[in-house]
C-alpha positions as CSV (number, residue, x, y, z in Angstrom):
1,X,-37.6,4.1,-0.3
2,X,-36.9,2.2,2.9
3,X,-37.7,-1.1,1.1
4,X,-35.5,-0.1,-1.9
5,X,-32.6,0.8,0.3
6,X,-32.9,-2.5,2.2
7,X,-33.0,-4.4,-1.2
8,X,-29.9,-2.5,-2.3
9,X,-28.0,-3.3,0.9
10,X,-28.9,-7.0,0.6
11,X,-27.4,-7.1,-2.9
12,X,-24.3,-5.2,-1.8
13,X,-23.9,-7.6,1.1
14,X,-23.8,-10.6,-1.3
15,X,-21.2,-8.9,-3.4
16,X,-19.1,-8.1,-0.3
17,X,-19.3,-11.8,0.8
18,X,-18.2,-13.1,-2.5
19,X,-15.4,-10.5,-2.8
20,X,-14.2,-11.5,0.7
21,X,-14.2,-15.2,-0.3
22,X,-12.2,-14.3,-3.4
23,X,-9.7,-12.4,-1.2
24,X,-9.4,-15.4,1.1
25,X,-8.4,-17.6,-1.8
26,X,-5.7,-15.1,-2.7
27,X,-4.4,-14.9,0.9
28,X,-4.2,-18.7,1.0
29,X,-2.3,-18.7,-2.3
30,X,0.3,-16.3,-0.9
31,X,0.7,-18.2,2.5
32,X,-0.2,-21.9,2.7
33,X,-1.4,-23.1,-0.7
34,X,0.8,-25.9,-2.2
35,X,2.4,-24.8,-5.5
36,X,0.8,-27.6,-7.5
37,X,-2.7,-26.0,-6.9
38,X,-2.0,-22.9,-8.9
39,X,-4.0,-23.8,-12.0
40,X,-7.0,-25.0,-10.0
41,X,-6.8,-21.9,-7.8
42,X,-6.8,-19.7,-10.9
43,X,-10.0,-21.4,-12.1
44,X,-11.6,-21.0,-8.7
45,X,-10.7,-17.3,-8.6
46,X,-12.0,-16.8,-12.1
47,X,-15.3,-18.4,-11.2
48,X,-15.7,-16.2,-8.1
49,X,-14.5,-13.2,-9.9
50,X,-17.1,-13.8,-12.7
51,X,-19.9,-14.2,-10.0
52,X,-18.8,-11.0,-8.3
53,X,-18.9,-9.1,-11.6
54,X,-22.2,-10.5,-12.6
55,X,-23.8,-9.4,-9.4
56,X,-22.1,-6.0,-9.5
57,X,-23.5,-5.2,-13.0
58,X,-27.0,-6.7,-12.4
59,X,-29.4,-4.2,-14.0
60,X,-31.6,-4.4,-10.8
61,X,-28.8,-2.6,-8.9
62,X,-28.9,0.2,-11.5
63,X,-32.7,0.5,-11.2
64,X,-32.5,0.6,-7.4
65,X,-29.8,3.3,-7.6
66,X,-31.9,5.3,-10.0
67,X,-35.0,5.0,-7.8
68,X,-33.0,6.0,-4.8
69,X,-31.5,9.2,-6.3
70,X,-34.3,11.5,-5.0
71,X,-33.9,10.0,-1.5
72,X,-30.1,10.4,-1.7
73,X,-30.4,14.1,-2.8
74,X,-32.8,14.8,0.1
75,X,-30.2,13.9,2.7
76,X,-27.0,15.7,3.8
77,X,-23.9,14.8,1.8
78,X,-22.2,13.1,4.7
79,X,-25.3,11.1,5.8
80,X,-24.4,7.4,5.9
81,X,-27.3,6.3,3.6
82,X,-26.6,9.1,1.1
83,X,-22.9,8.2,1.1
84,X,-23.7,4.5,0.6
85,X,-25.9,5.2,-2.4
86,X,-23.3,7.6,-3.9
87,X,-20.4,5.3,-3.5
88,X,-22.4,2.3,-4.7
89,X,-23.4,4.2,-7.8
90,X,-19.8,5.2,-8.6
91,X,-18.7,1.6,-8.3
92,X,-21.7,0.3,-10.4
93,X,-20.9,2.8,-13.2
94,X,-17.3,1.5,-13.3
95,X,-18.3,-2.1,-13.0
96,X,-20.8,-2.2,-15.9
97,X,-18.0,-1.1,-18.3
98,X,-15.8,-4.2,-17.8
99,X,-17.2,-7.4,-19.4
100,X,-17.4,-10.3,-17.0
101,X,-15.5,-12.5,-19.4
102,X,-12.6,-10.1,-19.3
103,X,-12.6,-9.9,-15.6
104,X,-12.7,-13.7,-15.3
105,X,-9.7,-13.9,-17.7
106,X,-7.9,-11.4,-15.5
107,X,-8.4,-13.4,-12.3
108,X,-7.4,-16.7,-13.9
109,X,-4.3,-15.2,-15.4
110,X,-3.3,-13.3,-12.3
111,X,-3.3,-16.5,-10.2
112,X,-1.0,-18.3,-12.8
113,X,1.2,-15.2,-13.2
114,X,1.7,-15.0,-9.4
115,X,2.8,-18.6,-9.2
116,X,5.2,-18.2,-12.1
117,X,6.7,-15.2,-10.4
118,X,6.9,-17.0,-7.0
119,X,8.9,-19.7,-8.7
120,X,10.8,-17.6,-11.3
121,X,12.1,-14.9,-9.0
122,X,14.2,-17.1,-6.7
123,X,15.6,-18.8,-9.9
124,X,16.3,-15.4,-11.5
125,X,14.3,-16.6,-14.5
126,X,12.8,-13.6,-16.2
127,X,12.3,-15.6,-19.4
128,X,9.8,-17.8,-17.4
129,X,7.7,-14.8,-16.3
130,X,8.0,-12.7,-19.5
131,X,5.0,-14.2,-21.3
132,X,2.8,-13.8,-18.3
133,X,3.8,-10.1,-18.0
134,X,3.2,-9.6,-21.7
135,X,-0.3,-10.9,-21.2
136,X,-0.8,-8.7,-18.1
137,X,0.1,-5.6,-20.1
138,X,-2.4,-6.7,-22.8
139,X,-5.2,-7.3,-20.3
140,X,-4.4,-4.0,-18.6
141,X,-4.8,-2.1,-21.9
142,X,-8.0,-3.9,-22.6
143,X,-9.4,-3.0,-19.2
144,X,-8.4,0.6,-19.7
145,X,-10.1,0.6,-23.2
146,X,-13.4,-0.2,-21.4
147,X,-13.3,3.5,-20.2
148,X,-13.2,5.7,-23.4
149,X,-12.5,9.3,-23.1
150,X,-9.5,9.2,-20.9
151,X,-6.5,11.6,-21.4
152,X,-4.0,8.8,-20.8
153,X,-4.4,5.1,-21.0
154,X,-3.3,4.7,-17.4
155,X,-5.9,7.1,-16.0
156,X,-8.7,4.5,-15.6
157,X,-6.3,2.0,-14.0
158,X,-5.0,4.6,-11.6
159,X,-8.6,5.6,-10.8
160,X,-9.3,2.1,-9.6
161,X,-6.7,2.6,-6.9
162,X,-6.7,6.3,-6.2
163,X,-10.1,7.8,-7.2
164,X,-9.8,11.1,-8.9
165,X,-6.0,10.9,-9.5
166,X,-4.6,11.1,-13.0
167,X,-1.3,10.7,-14.9
168,X,-1.2,14.5,-15.5
169,X,-1.6,15.3,-11.8
170,X,0.9,12.7,-10.8
171,X,3.6,13.8,-13.2
172,X,3.4,17.3,-11.8
173,X,3.6,16.0,-8.1
174,X,6.4,13.6,-8.9
175,X,8.5,16.2,-10.8
176,X,8.2,18.7,-8.0
177,X,9.1,16.1,-5.4
178,X,12.1,14.8,-7.4
179,X,13.4,18.4,-7.6
180,X,13.4,18.4,-3.8
181,X,14.7,14.9,-3.2
182,X,17.7,14.8,-5.5
183,X,19.6,17.7,-3.7
184,X,18.8,16.1,-0.4
185,X,20.3,12.8,-1.5
186,X,23.4,14.6,-3.0
187,X,23.9,16.6,0.2
188,X,23.7,13.5,2.5
189,X,26.0,11.6,0.2
190,X,28.8,14.0,1.1
191,X,28.4,13.1,4.8
192,X,30.1,10.2,6.6
193,X,27.9,7.1,6.5
194,X,26.8,5.7,9.9
195,X,27.5,2.1,11.0
196,X,25.0,-0.5,10.0
197,X,26.9,-3.7,10.3
198,X,25.2,-4.6,13.6
199,X,21.8,-4.8,11.8
200,X,23.1,-7.8,10.0
201,X,24.1,-10.0,13.0
202,X,22.1,-13.0,14.0
203,X,18.5,-12.4,15.0
204,X,16.4,-15.6,15.5
205,X,13.2,-15.7,13.4
206,X,10.8,-16.5,16.3
207,X,12.0,-13.6,18.4
208,X,11.8,-11.2,15.5
209,X,8.2,-12.2,14.8
210,X,7.2,-11.9,18.4
211,X,8.8,-8.5,18.9
212,X,7.2,-7.0,15.8
213,X,3.8,-8.4,16.6
214,X,4.0,-7.0,20.1
215,X,4.6,-3.5,18.8
216,X,1.8,-3.9,16.3
217,X,-0.5,-4.6,19.2
218,X,0.7,-1.6,21.1
219,X,0.0,0.5,18.0
220,X,-3.6,-0.8,18.1
221,X,-3.7,-3.9,16.0
222,X,-6.3,-6.2,17.4
223,X,-5.2,-9.8,17.0
224,X,-8.6,-11.0,18.1
225,X,-9.6,-9.7,14.6
226,X,-6.3,-10.5,12.9
227,X,-3.3,-12.7,12.6
228,X,0.4,-12.6,11.4
229,X,1.8,-15.1,8.8
230,X,4.8,-15.5,6.7
231,X,4.8,-14.9,2.9
232,X,7.2,-14.1,0.0
233,X,6.1,-10.5,-0.3
234,X,4.5,-8.9,2.7
235,X,0.9,-7.6,2.5
236,X,-2.3,-6.9,4.4
237,X,-5.7,-8.3,3.5
238,X,-9.1,-7.5,4.9
239,X,-12.2,-9.6,4.7
240,X,-14.2,-7.3,7.0
241,X,-13.3,-5.1,9.9
242,X,-13.6,-8.3,12.0
243,X,-10.9,-10.2,10.0
244,X,-7.9,-8.2,9.0
245,X,-4.7,-10.2,8.4
246,X,-1.0,-9.2,7.9
247,X,2.0,-11.0,6.6
248,X,5.7,-10.4,6.8
249,X,9.0,-12.0,5.8
250,X,12.1,-12.7,7.9
251,X,15.8,-12.6,7.3
252,X,17.8,-13.8,10.3
253,X,20.7,-11.7,9.3
254,X,18.7,-8.5,9.0
255,X,16.7,-7.3,12.0
256,X,15.0,-4.5,10.0
257,X,13.3,-6.7,7.4
258,X,10.6,-8.3,9.4
259,X,10.3,-5.5,12.0
260,X,9.5,-2.7,9.5
261,X,7.5,-4.9,7.2
262,X,5.3,-5.9,10.2
263,X,4.8,-2.3,11.3
264,X,4.1,-1.3,7.7
265,X,1.4,-3.9,7.3
266,X,0.0,-3.3,10.8
267,X,-0.6,0.3,9.7
268,X,-2.8,-0.9,6.9
269,X,-4.6,-3.3,9.2
270,X,-5.2,-0.6,12.0
271,X,-6.9,1.5,9.3
272,X,-9.2,-1.4,8.2
273,X,-10.0,-2.3,11.8
274,X,-10.9,1.3,12.6
275,X,-13.6,1.6,10.0
276,X,-17.1,2.1,11.4
277,X,-18.4,-1.4,12.1
278,X,-21.8,-0.4,10.8
279,X,-20.3,-0.2,7.3
280,X,-19.4,-3.9,7.2
281,X,-20.8,-5.6,4.1
282,X,-21.2,-2.3,2.2
283,X,-19.0,-0.3,-0.2
284,X,-18.2,2.0,2.6
285,X,-16.2,-0.7,4.4
286,X,-12.4,-0.6,3.9
287,X,-9.9,2.2,3.1
288,X,-10.9,4.8,0.5
289,X,-7.8,4.5,-1.7
290,X,-4.3,3.1,-2.2
291,X,-2.8,6.5,-1.3
292,X,-4.7,7.0,1.9
293,X,-4.0,3.3,2.9
294,X,-0.3,3.8,2.3
295,X,-0.4,6.9,4.4
296,X,-1.1,4.7,7.4
297,X,1.4,2.0,6.6
298,X,4.1,4.6,6.0
299,X,3.1,6.7,9.0
300,X,3.3,3.8,11.5
301,X,6.4,2.2,9.8
302,X,8.5,5.3,9.3
303,X,7.3,8.5,10.9
304,X,6.5,6.6,14.1
305,X,8.5,3.4,13.9
306,X,11.8,5.0,12.9
307,X,11.5,8.0,15.2
308,X,13.8,8.7,18.1
309,X,10.8,9.2,20.4
310,X,9.7,5.7,19.6
311,X,13.0,4.0,20.2
312,X,13.7,5.8,23.5
313,X,11.1,3.4,24.8
314,X,11.6,0.3,22.7
315,X,15.3,0.1,22.2
316,X,16.1,-1.3,25.7
317,X,13.5,-4.0,25.0
318,X,15.1,-4.8,21.7
319,X,18.4,-5.1,23.4
320,X,16.9,-7.5,25.9
321,X,15.4,-9.6,23.1
322,X,18.7,-9.8,21.2
323,X,21.5,-9.2,23.8
324,X,24.2,-10.9,21.8
325,X,23.6,-8.7,18.7
326,X,22.9,-5.3,20.3
327,X,24.6,-5.3,23.7
328,X,27.4,-3.1,22.4
329,X,25.2,-0.8,20.3
330,X,24.1,2.6,21.7
331,X,20.6,4.0,21.0
332,X,22.1,6.8,19.0
333,X,23.9,4.4,16.7
334,X,20.9,2.2,16.2
335,X,18.6,5.1,15.4
336,X,21.1,6.4,12.8
337,X,21.5,3.0,11.3
338,X,17.8,2.4,10.7
339,X,17.5,5.8,9.1
340,X,20.6,5.6,6.9
341,X,20.2,7.3,3.5
342,X,21.9,5.2,0.8
343,X,20.9,4.6,-2.8
344,X,19.9,0.9,-2.9
345,X,18.4,-1.7,-5.2
346,X,15.3,-2.9,-3.2
347,X,12.3,-0.6,-2.9
348,X,10.9,-2.2,0.3
349,X,14.3,-1.7,2.0
350,X,14.9,1.8,0.7
351,X,15.3,4.8,3.1
352,X,12.6,7.5,3.3
353,X,14.4,9.9,1.0
354,X,15.4,7.6,-1.9
355,X,12.2,5.5,-1.6
356,X,10.1,7.8,-3.8
357,X,12.7,7.6,-6.5
358,X,12.0,3.9,-6.7
359,X,8.3,4.7,-7.1
360,X,8.9,7.3,-9.8
361,X,11.0,4.8,-11.8
362,X,8.3,2.2,-11.7
363,X,5.6,4.7,-12.6
364,X,7.5,5.9,-15.6
365,X,8.2,2.3,-16.8
366,X,4.5,1.5,-16.4
367,X,3.5,4.4,-18.6
368,X,6.0,3.3,-21.2
369,X,4.7,-0.3,-21.2
370,X,1.1,0.8,-21.5
371,X,1.8,3.4,-24.2
372,X,3.7,0.8,-26.2
373,X,7.0,2.7,-26.0
374,X,8.6,-0.1,-24.1
375,X,8.3,-3.9,-24.9
376,X,8.4,-6.4,-22.0
377,X,11.4,-8.1,-23.5
378,X,13.3,-4.8,-23.1
379,X,12.1,-4.1,-19.6
380,X,15.1,-5.5,-17.7
381,X,17.5,-3.3,-19.7
382,X,15.3,-0.3,-19.2
383,X,15.1,-1.0,-15.5
384,X,18.9,-1.2,-15.1
385,X,19.4,2.0,-17.1
386,X,17.0,4.0,-14.9
387,X,18.5,2.6,-11.7
388,X,21.9,3.6,-12.9
389,X,20.9,7.1,-14.0
390,X,18.6,7.9,-11.0
391,X,20.2,6.1,-8.1
392,X,23.6,5.2,-9.3
393,X,23.2,1.4,-8.6
394,X,22.9,-1.6,-10.9
395,X,21.1,-4.9,-9.9
396,X,23.3,-7.9,-10.3
397,X,20.4,-9.9,-11.7
398,X,16.7,-9.6,-12.6
399,X,15.7,-11.2,-9.2
400,X,16.6,-7.9,-7.5
401,X,15.8,-5.9,-10.6
402,X,12.5,-6.1,-12.6
403,X,11.2,-9.1,-10.7
404,X,11.6,-7.7,-7.1
405,X,8.0,-6.5,-6.8
406,X,5.0,-8.7,-6.9
407,X,2.6,-6.0,-8.3
408,X,3.1,-6.5,-12.0
409,X,2.8,-10.3,-11.6
410,X,-0.4,-10.4,-9.5
411,X,-2.5,-7.5,-10.8
412,X,-2.7,-5.0,-13.6
413,X,0.2,-2.9,-14.9
414,X,-0.7,0.7,-14.0
415,X,-2.0,2.1,-10.8
416,X,-0.4,0.0,-8.1
417,X,2.7,2.1,-7.3
418,X,1.8,5.8,-7.2
419,X,-0.1,5.1,-3.9
420,X,3.1,4.6,-2.0
421,X,4.3,8.1,-2.7
422,X,0.9,9.6,-2.3
423,X,0.9,7.8,1.1
424,X,4.2,9.4,2.1
425,X,2.8,12.8,1.3
426,X,-0.4,12.2,3.2
427,X,1.3,10.6,6.2
428,X,3.4,13.7,6.9
429,X,0.3,16.0,6.5
430,X,-1.9,13.8,8.7
431,X,0.8,13.5,11.4
432,X,1.5,17.2,11.4
433,X,-2.2,17.9,11.9
434,X,-2.5,15.3,14.7
435,X,0.5,17.0,16.5
436,X,-1.1,20.4,16.1
437,X,-4.2,19.0,17.8
438,X,-2.2,17.0,20.4
439,X,1.3,18.3,21.1
440,X,1.7,15.5,23.7
441,X,1.9,12.8,21.0
442,X,5.7,12.6,20.9
443,X,6.0,12.5,24.7
444,X,3.5,9.7,24.8
445,X,5.4,7.7,22.1
446,X,8.6,8.0,24.2
447,X,6.6,6.2,26.9
448,X,5.3,3.5,24.6
449,X,1.8,4.9,24.4
450,X,0.0,5.5,21.0
451,X,-3.5,6.0,22.3
452,X,-3.8,9.7,21.4
453,X,-2.4,9.3,17.9
454,X,-4.4,6.2,17.2
455,X,-7.5,7.9,18.5
456,X,-7.0,11.0,16.4
457,X,-6.5,8.9,13.2
458,X,-9.5,6.8,14.0
459,X,-11.8,9.7,14.5
460,X,-10.5,11.7,11.5
461,X,-9.5,9.1,8.9
462,X,-10.2,5.5,9.8
463,X,-13.9,5.5,10.8
464,X,-15.0,7.0,7.5
465,X,-13.9,4.0,5.5
466,X,-14.7,4.8,1.8
467,X,-17.4,7.3,2.7
468,X,-15.3,10.1,1.1
469,X,-13.1,10.1,-2.0
470,X,-9.4,10.9,-1.3
471,X,-9.8,14.5,-2.4
472,X,-12.9,14.9,-0.1
473,X,-11.1,13.3,2.8
474,X,-8.0,15.4,2.3
475,X,-10.0,18.6,2.2
476,X,-12.0,17.5,5.3
477,X,-8.9,16.5,7.4
478,X,-6.3,19.0,6.1
479,X,-8.5,21.9,5.0
480,X,-7.0,21.9,1.5
481,X,-5.6,19.8,-1.3
482,X,-2.6,17.5,-1.1
483,X,0.8,19.2,-1.5
484,X,4.4,18.0,-1.1
485,X,5.3,20.7,1.5
486,X,4.5,18.9,4.8
487,X,6.5,15.8,3.6
488,X,9.5,17.8,2.4
489,X,9.4,19.7,5.7
490,X,9.3,16.5,7.6
491,X,12.3,15.1,5.7
492,X,14.4,18.2,6.1
493,X,13.7,18.4,9.8
494,X,14.4,14.8,10.6
495,X,17.4,14.3,8.4
496,X,18.8,17.7,9.2
497,X,19.2,16.3,12.7
498,X,20.8,13.1,11.5
499,X,23.1,14.6,8.9
500,X,24.9,17.9,8.4
501,X,22.7,19.0,5.5
502,X,23.8,21.9,3.3
503,X,20.6,22.2,1.2
């Protein structure tokens, strides 16, 4: 059994190395690659993607997993070797259902689609990206069809991102959440809006980047194992716990853009860097799901980074960095401005309360595309209609409408968005549990210290990597299943102090 386990680990290490190399090509495309290399990059990614898939579905892995089943069953459920075999089997059983040729087609198309979006979005040219999106929808359906027996065509796609989650479960969660959010939005809309004009004064790019990265380091982001770069749409990518990179984008007339994007991506990165180093090169390395990952980006960006405790320490430093822009702005006014609730067009710039409405809109549109109820050619009109009905706003163009997010133009349609809302729900629950264990957390944040919070998250969430499924981790950390209650309670408490809420 020891020899078979060693053989399995060696094969999994090769898959991990090839996957990381594929990720490095993707990172380069989004940061430094010249635009003219798109077609060649697509070919390179398709080749590596095919090699990864071929190794993932090698029958020898299946035989090793079968031979190791008695060994796995003889160990405790949370034993590292038992967990490695269990997770490897789950991934193998998924991988063997997708033909390598289909996966290679997906990788090649995704590279070309991303480049078309990167050029088409600034030009507000939906016609240029439409054929790519139509093919993405087709490929997404074909991948889903590799998993017969699902209740909804999006279920297997969602399962890739959030293991165990389904359309049926999400529709219930989202409906319950929407019932709570809409009255909050309506109540806040009746209140006087705080000033935000000072957020749009001049803030030099280099100073913004330095300030955001310094905070990320204070959170616990290790720049000896990571770096910060500029990109069109911010993201985090991890090639191992030893190489976890973040990106951001800067607007010199908006101090919040780069700052909160950096803190968001740093949250993802802190999670990846906190995984047990012994898991490197195995399926246990890396975050367990999109939702759990987003819980960390949303926790550090919003529930820490937009809190009054946090800014009691950092606002004087921000004023020192940008004296011309903030000399005449009090802490109270700045804190209210970065937490303003206002229906808006852009998801990544949305406030905490309306943010989830952006996600619900995208989720519903994805289902309509996959079900065939909505054609890609009609997507811009459907987008505008939903934004008018749900948020009372209308994008002036497709650049800030249907083309604003990169997800549909660099991956599958289905599964990429629900994780943001699941992350919001989990973030509130995790932070509440951390505060119960350590009531001193807020006082420490007011002094610029995050050691206790980071340590609790590392011990209870980060170090486990993908050892547990999201439901298993949630049960382990929270003592029960995921609900909307902690998140709704967090919003009511926070915004009740910022606005005179009547609901």
